[in-house]
C-alpha positions as CSV (number, residue, x, y, z in Angstrom):
1,M,4.1,43.1,37.8
2,K,3.8,39.4,38.1
3,T,4.7,38.1,41.5
4,F,5.5,34.6,42.6
5,E,3.2,32.6,44.8
6,P,4.7,30.3,47.4
7,S,2.4,27.4,46.6
8,D,3.9,24.4,44.8
9,T,0.8,24.2,42.7
10,A,0.7,27.8,41.6
11,D,1.9,28.6,38.2
12,K,5.1,30.7,38.3
13,T,6.5,32.3,35.2
14,L,9.7,34.3,34.9
15,H,9.5,36.9,32.2
16,A,13.2,37.7,31.7
17,L,14.9,40.3,29.6
18,I,18.6,39.8,28.9
19,V,20.5,42.9,27.7
20,G,24.0,42.8,26.3
21,S,26.0,43.0,23.1
22,D,27.3,39.5,23.6
23,H,24.7,37.1,22.4
24,S,26.4,34.2,24.2
25,L,24.9,35.7,27.5
26,E,21.5,34.6,26.3
27,D,22.7,31.1,25.8
28,E,24.4,31.1,29.2
29,F,21.2,32.3,30.8
30,R,19.0,29.7,29.1
31,N,21.4,26.9,30.0
32,A,21.6,28.0,33.6
33,L,17.9,28.4,33.8
34,S,17.4,24.8,32.5
35,G,19.4,23.6,35.5
36,V,16.9,25.2,37.9
37,L,14.5,22.4,38.9
38,D,10.9,22.5,37.5
39,T,11.5,25.5,35.4
40,H,9.5,27.2,32.7
41,G,9.4,30.8,31.6
42,V,9.8,33.5,28.8
43,V,13.1,34.9,27.8
44,H,13.8,37.9,25.6
45,F,17.1,39.3,24.4
46,A,18.0,42.9,23.5
47,D,21.5,43.7,22.1
48,T,21.1,47.5,22.3
49,Y,19.9,49.8,25.2
50,R,17.3,51.3,22.9
51,Q,15.9,47.9,22.1
52,A,16.0,47.0,25.7
53,I,13.7,49.9,26.6
54,E,11.3,49.0,23.7
55,V,11.2,45.4,24.7
56,A,10.7,46.2,28.4
57,R,7.9,48.6,27.6
58,G,6.1,46.1,25.4
59,R,6.8,42.9,27.3
60,Q,6.9,44.1,30.9
61,P,9.5,41.6,32.2
62,N,9.7,40.9,35.9
63,F,13.4,40.0,35.8
64,I,16.1,41.9,33.9
65,L,19.7,40.8,33.5
66,I,22.1,43.5,32.2
67,D,25.6,42.5,31.0
68,I,28.1,44.9,32.6
69,D,30.1,45.1,29.4
70,R,30.6,48.8,29.1
71,D,31.2,51.9,31.2
72,A,29.4,51.7,34.6
73,V,27.8,55.1,34.0
74,D,26.0,53.8,30.9
75,V,24.9,50.6,32.6
76,A,23.6,52.6,35.6
77,G,21.7,55.0,33.3
78,L,19.9,52.0,31.7
79,S,19.1,50.5,35.0
80,K,17.6,53.7,36.3
81,E,15.5,54.1,33.2
82,L,14.3,50.5,33.4
83,H,13.5,51.0,37.1
84,E,11.4,54.1,36.3
85,L,9.6,52.3,33.6
86,M,9.0,49.1,35.7
87,P,9.6,49.7,39.4
88,G,8.4,46.2,40.2
89,A,11.0,44.4,38.0
90,A,14.0,42.8,39.6
91,I,17.3,44.0,38.0
92,A,20.5,42.1,38.2
93,G,23.9,42.5,36.6
94,A,26.1,39.9,34.8
95,Y,29.9,40.5,34.7
96,K,33.3,39.0,34.0
97,P,35.8,40.2,36.7
98,D,38.5,40.8,34.1
99,R,36.3,43.2,32.1
100,F,35.9,45.8,34.8
101,E,37.2,49.2,33.9
102,H,41.0,49.8,34.2
103,G,41.9,51.7,37.3
104,R,38.6,51.1,39.0
105,S,37.9,48.4,41.5
106,E,35.2,45.8,41.2
107,S,33.6,46.9,44.5
108,A,33.4,50.6,43.3
109,T,31.6,49.6,40.2
110,I,29.2,47.4,42.0
111,I,28.3,50.1,44.6
112,E,27.6,52.6,41.8
113,L,25.2,50.0,40.1
114,I,23.5,49.2,43.4
115,R,22.7,52.9,43.7
116,A,21.2,52.6,40.2
117,H,18.7,49.9,41.4
118,V,20.8,46.9,40.3
119,R,19.8,44.5,43.1
120,D,22.1,41.5,42.6
121,F,25.0,40.2,40.5
122,L,25.9,37.1,38.6
123,R,29.4,36.1,37.6
124,R,29.9,34.8,34.0
125,P,29.8,32.2,32.9
126,L,26.4,31.8,34.6
127,S,25.7,28.8,36.7
128,A,22.4,27.2,37.6
129,T,23.2,27.2,41.4
130,E,24.0,30.9,41.5
131,L,21.1,31.9,39.3
132,R,18.7,30.0,41.5
133,S,20.1,31.8,44.6
134,V,19.8,35.2,42.9
135,L,16.2,34.5,41.8
136,D,15.3,33.3,45.4
137,R,16.7,36.5,46.8
138,L,15.1,38.8,44.3
139,T,11.6,37.3,44.2
140,S,11.5,37.0,48.0
141,R,11.6,40.8,48.1
142,T,8.8,41.3,45.6
143,P,5.6,42.6,47.3
144,A,2.9,39.9,47.4
145,A,0.1,42.5,47.4
146,A,0.9,43.3,43.8
147,S,-0.8,40.2,42.6
148,S,-4.1,41.2,44.2
149,Q,-3.9,44.6,42.6
150,R,-3.6,43.2,39.1
151,G,-6.6,42.4,36.9
152,R,-7.2,38.8,35.8
153,V,-6.7,37.9,32.1
154,V,-9.1,35.3,30.8
155,S,-8.7,34.0,27.2
156,F,-11.1,32.0,25.0
157,L,-9.3,29.9,22.4
158,S,-9.6,27.1,19.9
159,N,-7.8,25.9,16.8
160,K,-11.0,25.8,14.8
161,G,-13.4,28.5,13.8
162,G,-17.2,28.2,14.2
163,V,-17.1,26.4,17.6
164,G,-18.8,29.3,19.5
165,K,-15.7,30.8,21.1
166,S,-16.8,34.4,20.5
167,T,-20.3,33.8,21.6
168,L,-19.1,32.3,24.9
169,S,-16.5,35.1,25.5
170,V,-19.1,37.8,24.9
171,N,-21.6,36.2,27.3
172,V,-19.0,35.6,30.0
173,A,-17.7,39.1,29.6
174,C,-21.3,40.5,29.9
175,G,-22.0,38.3,32.9
176,L,-18.9,39.6,34.7
177,A,-19.8,43.2,33.7
178,L,-23.2,42.8,35.5
179,R,-21.2,41.9,38.6
180,H,-18.4,44.4,38.1
181,P,-19.8,47.4,36.1
182,D,-17.3,49.4,34.0
183,D,-14.5,47.1,35.4
184,V,-14.5,44.4,32.7
185,L,-12.8,44.8,29.3
186,L,-13.4,42.5,26.3
187,I,-10.6,42.6,23.7
188,D,-11.4,41.1,20.3
189,T,-8.1,39.8,18.9
190,S,-9.7,38.0,16.1
191,L,-8.0,40.6,13.9
192,Q,-9.3,39.5,10.5
193,V,-12.9,38.5,11.3
194,G,-13.7,40.0,14.7
195,S,-17.4,39.6,15.6
196,C,-17.6,40.8,19.2
197,A,-18.9,44.2,18.3
198,M,-21.7,42.7,16.1
199,L,-22.6,40.2,18.9
200,L,-23.0,43.2,21.2
201,D,-24.8,45.3,18.6
202,L,-22.1,48.0,18.8
203,K,-20.9,50.1,15.9
204,P,-17.1,50.6,16.5
205,T,-15.8,54.2,16.4
206,T,-12.4,53.0,17.7
207,S,-10.6,49.7,17.7
208,I,-7.5,47.9,18.8
209,I,-5.7,49.6,15.9
210,D,-6.1,53.0,17.5
211,A,-4.4,51.7,20.6
212,I,-1.5,50.4,18.5
213,R,-1.1,53.7,16.7
214,E,-1.1,55.5,20.0
215,R,1.4,53.2,21.6
216,D,3.9,55.9,22.4
217,R,1.5,57.7,24.7
218,L,-0.8,54.9,25.5
219,D,-1.6,54.5,29.2
220,A,-4.4,53.0,31.2
221,T,-6.6,56.1,30.9
222,L,-6.2,56.4,27.1
223,L,-6.8,52.7,26.7
224,R,-10.1,53.0,28.6
225,N,-11.1,56.0,26.4
226,L,-10.5,53.9,23.3
227,T,-13.0,51.3,24.4
228,L,-16.7,51.1,23.5
229,K,-19.3,51.1,26.4
230,H,-22.0,48.5,26.3
231,S,-25.3,48.8,28.2
232,S,-24.3,45.8,30.5
233,G,-21.4,47.8,31.9
234,L,-18.9,46.0,29.7
235,R,-16.2,47.8,27.7
236,L,-15.0,46.5,24.3
237,L,-11.8,47.0,22.5
238,A,-13.0,46.0,19.1
239,A,-11.2,44.2,16.3
240,P,-10.1,46.4,13.3
241,A,-12.8,47.2,10.8
242,D,-10.4,46.5,7.9
243,A,-8.8,43.1,8.0
244,L,-5.6,44.6,6.4
245,D,-5.1,46.8,9.4
246,G,-4.8,43.6,11.5
247,S,-1.2,43.2,10.3
248,E,-0.2,46.2,12.5
249,V,-0.9,44.2,15.7
250,D,2.2,42.4,16.7
251,D,3.2,40.5,19.8
252,E,4.9,43.4,21.6
253,A,1.9,45.7,21.0
254,I,-0.6,43.1,22.3
255,G,1.6,42.5,25.3
256,R,1.6,46.2,26.2
257,I,-2.1,46.5,25.8
258,L,-2.7,43.6,28.1
259,H,-0.4,44.9,30.7
260,L,-2.1,48.2,30.7
261,A,-5.6,46.6,30.6
262,R,-5.0,44.5,33.7
263,R,-4.0,47.6,35.6
264,A,-7.2,49.4,34.6
265,F,-9.8,46.6,34.9
266,T,-10.6,43.8,37.3
267,Y,-11.2,41.3,34.4
268,V,-9.7,41.3,30.9
269,I,-11.5,38.9,28.6
270,V,-9.7,38.1,25.3
271,D,-11.4,36.5,22.3
272,T,-8.6,35.0,20.2
273,F,-8.1,34.0,16.6
274,P,-7.8,30.2,15.9
275,I,-4.2,30.1,15.0
276,L,-1.2,29.7,17.3
277,D,1.1,32.6,16.2
278,N,3.3,35.1,18.1
279,V,0.3,37.2,19.1
280,L,-1.6,34.3,20.6
281,M,1.6,33.1,22.4
282,T,2.0,36.5,24.0
283,I,-1.7,36.4,25.1
284,L,-1.1,33.0,26.6
285,D,2.0,34.3,28.4
286,L,-0.2,36.9,30.2
287,T,-3.3,34.7,30.6
288,D,-4.3,33.5,34.1
289,T,-7.0,31.1,32.8
290,A,-7.7,29.9,29.2
291,Y,-11.0,28.5,28.2
292,V,-10.3,26.0,25.4
293,V,-13.6,25.6,23.4
294,V,-14.2,22.3,21.7
295,Q,-17.2,21.5,19.5
296,G,-18.7,18.0,19.8
297,T,-17.7,16.8,16.3
298,A,-14.9,14.4,15.5
299,P,-12.8,16.9,13.5
300,A,-13.0,19.5,16.2
301,V,-12.1,17.0,18.9
302,A,-9.2,15.7,16.9
303,G,-8.0,19.3,16.5
304,I,-8.1,19.9,20.3
305,A,-6.4,16.6,20.9
306,R,-3.4,18.1,19.0
307,L,-3.7,21.5,20.6
308,L,-3.6,20.5,24.2
309,P,-0.1,18.9,24.2
310,V,1.2,21.9,22.2
311,L,-0.1,24.3,24.9
312,E,1.5,22.3,27.6
313,G,4.8,22.1,25.7
314,L,4.7,25.9,25.5
315,G,4.6,26.1,29.3
316,F,0.8,26.6,29.6
317,P,-0.2,23.8,32.0
318,P,-3.6,22.1,32.4
319,A,-4.0,23.8,35.7
320,R,-4.5,27.1,33.8
321,Q,-6.8,25.5,31.2
322,R,-10.6,24.9,31.3
323,L,-12.2,22.7,28.7
324,V,-15.6,23.9,27.4
325,L,-17.6,21.4,25.3
326,N,-20.0,23.6,23.3
327,Y,-22.9,21.9,21.5
328,N,-23.8,24.8,19.2
329,Y,-25.9,22.7,16.9
330,E,-29.0,20.5,17.2
331,P,-28.5,17.0,18.5
332,F,-28.5,14.2,16.0
333,L,-28.2,10.4,15.8
334,G,-24.6,9.4,16.4
335,D,-23.7,12.7,18.2
336,L,-20.6,12.4,20.4
337,R,-21.4,12.4,24.1
338,P,-19.3,14.3,26.7
339,S,-17.9,11.0,28.0
340,D,-16.8,10.0,24.5
341,I,-14.9,13.3,24.1
342,A,-13.4,13.1,27.6
343,D,-12.1,9.6,26.8
344,R,-10.6,10.8,23.5
345,L,-8.9,13.8,25.1
346,Q,-8.0,12.0,28.4
347,R,-9.3,15.1,30.1
348,T,-12.5,15.9,32.0
349,M,-14.9,18.4,30.5
350,D,-15.0,21.4,32.9
351,Y,-18.2,22.8,31.3
352,V,-20.8,21.5,28.9
353,V,-22.9,24.0,27.0
354,T,-26.1,22.4,25.6
355,Y,-27.8,23.6,22.4
356,E,-30.5,26.3,22.7
357,K,-32.1,28.0,19.7
358,R,-32.3,31.2,21.8
359,I,-28.5,31.5,21.5
360,L,-28.7,31.8,17.8
361,T,-31.5,34.4,18.1
362,S,-29.4,36.4,20.5
363,M,-26.4,36.3,18.1
364,N,-28.6,37.6,15.2
365,T,-30.1,40.4,17.4
366,G,-26.8,41.4,19.1
367,S,-28.3,40.9,22.5
368,P,-26.2,38.3,24.5
369,L,-28.4,35.7,26.0
370,I,-26.9,36.0,29.5
371,L,-28.6,39.5,29.8
372,H,-32.2,38.2,29.5
373,A,-32.1,34.4,30.1
374,S,-33.9,33.2,33.2
375,R,-31.7,31.5,35.8
376,W,-33.2,28.1,35.2
377,R,-32.1,28.0,31.6
378,R,-29.3,25.5,31.0
379,F,-27.1,28.1,29.1
380,R,-27.5,30.6,31.9
381,R,-26.7,28.0,34.5
382,T,-23.4,27.1,32.7
383,I,-22.3,30.7,32.3
384,D,-23.2,31.4,35.9
385,Q,-20.9,28.5,36.9
386,V,-18.1,30.0,34.9
387,L,-18.6,33.4,36.6
388,E,-18.7,31.8,40.0
389,D,-15.5,30.0,39.4
390,L,-13.7,33.1,38.1
391,D,-14.9,35.3,40.9
392,G,-14.0,32.6,43.4
393,A,-10.5,32.3,42.0
394,A,-10.0,36.0,42.2
395,V,-11.1,36.1,45.8
396,A,-8.9,33.2,46.8
397,R,-5.9,34.8,45.1
398,A,-6.5,38.1,46.9
399,T,-6.9,36.3,50.2
400,E,-3.7,34.3,49.8
401,A,-1.8,37.4,48.9
402,G,-3.1,39.1,52.0
403,R,-2.1,36.1,54.1
404,E,1.4,36.2,52.8
405,D,1.7,39.9,53.7
406,R,0.8,39.1,57.3
407,Q,3.5,36.5,57.6
408,P,6.8,38.2,58.5
409,G,9.9,36.7,57.0
410,S,8.0,34.5,54.6
411,E,9.9,33.8,51.4
412,K,8.6,32.9,48.0
413,Q,10.0,30.1,45.9
414,A,12.1,30.8,42.9
415,P,10.3,31.5,39.6
416,L,9.8,29.0,36.9
417,A,10.9,29.7,33.4
418,R,10.5,28.3,29.9
419,R,12.0,29.3,26.6
420,A,9.8,31.5,24.4
421,V,9.8,30.5,20.8
422,D,8.9,33.1,18.1
423,R,7.1,31.0,15.6
424,Q,3.8,30.1,14.2
425,V,2.5,26.6,14.8
426,T,0.2,24.9,12.3
427,L,-2.1,22.5,13.9
């Protein structure tokens, strides 16, 4: 489960599930959450217990608020089931004192729910002050070591096709696999026109669709068995062979796959489709670092200029973004320079990939250039820098988690939260 880092600069996201038949509880929670300073997060609502289990399984929330609006035995049963499903999630109860069962005291009900893993309580209507206190208490009990045991999700995205996003994701994934054999997974979520298998010269016998259709029994072991093994040590979960099958992949399914993948692999690399829909928004919710790929042409730069503020508005801050300027074409008179593009975007280019004909050759042969390019090649140097930065961030995160474990009585700050919007954004 996601844990919360004590650093002010660390990104903290609350993935909350609200359960209750009264839809006004969701509004109360959002309003209270908006009163918690510097907040952003993801909120889901389930109005039935069956739906709560399904959402929890797919979304893996780290905070669950159950409305105590029915018999305590039923609420306790749900809490126990959710705890078994996600032992790392913090479960709280929301209640109105006048709605407790007749003939039974408030304290007796609370004791029964505590035994069922309900760890704290909020009176309705919810207040920002009380919510902040509960979140402080619950997240301070979450084991810090969990963050170091979770794989790192890295996504490559753009809002324009043909910018070299898939080529970069494949080469970075292969480079990581050389360092971490059989511990790197590449997921091709370009569901209609996936090209990762072709760029790796693999003929898919399974795909992401098989994982979707096996969702009821899908676990980390089965997920690994559904991947394709590449000679570099990389594993690939390929895009569907039939574009029509891509419609079976929804946001809950991709969320479950990513949660399982980060338990089974050190790195999960996601190649995305250039449209900001519910699937991509779920991927972003679970992404540690996103590489935003921009081509050095005016239309591509204009598109990224529109995309960046949208990402930030969705709660994906620049601290988790890396801008990659990819010159995947031959230079020409009037070509935009990196400084021109940086001025237009008001952002520094983190990486600049220069044009090399050998990249095109490697794409046609299905042999990623990172596997045979000499170290002095400009492309290899850039990819190596990405790999060093990723490995360095992973080591720093593990070290910080270990340092927190050695500090008795240290408390984590409250989580941040933002409202999730189920929509498709046209850019």
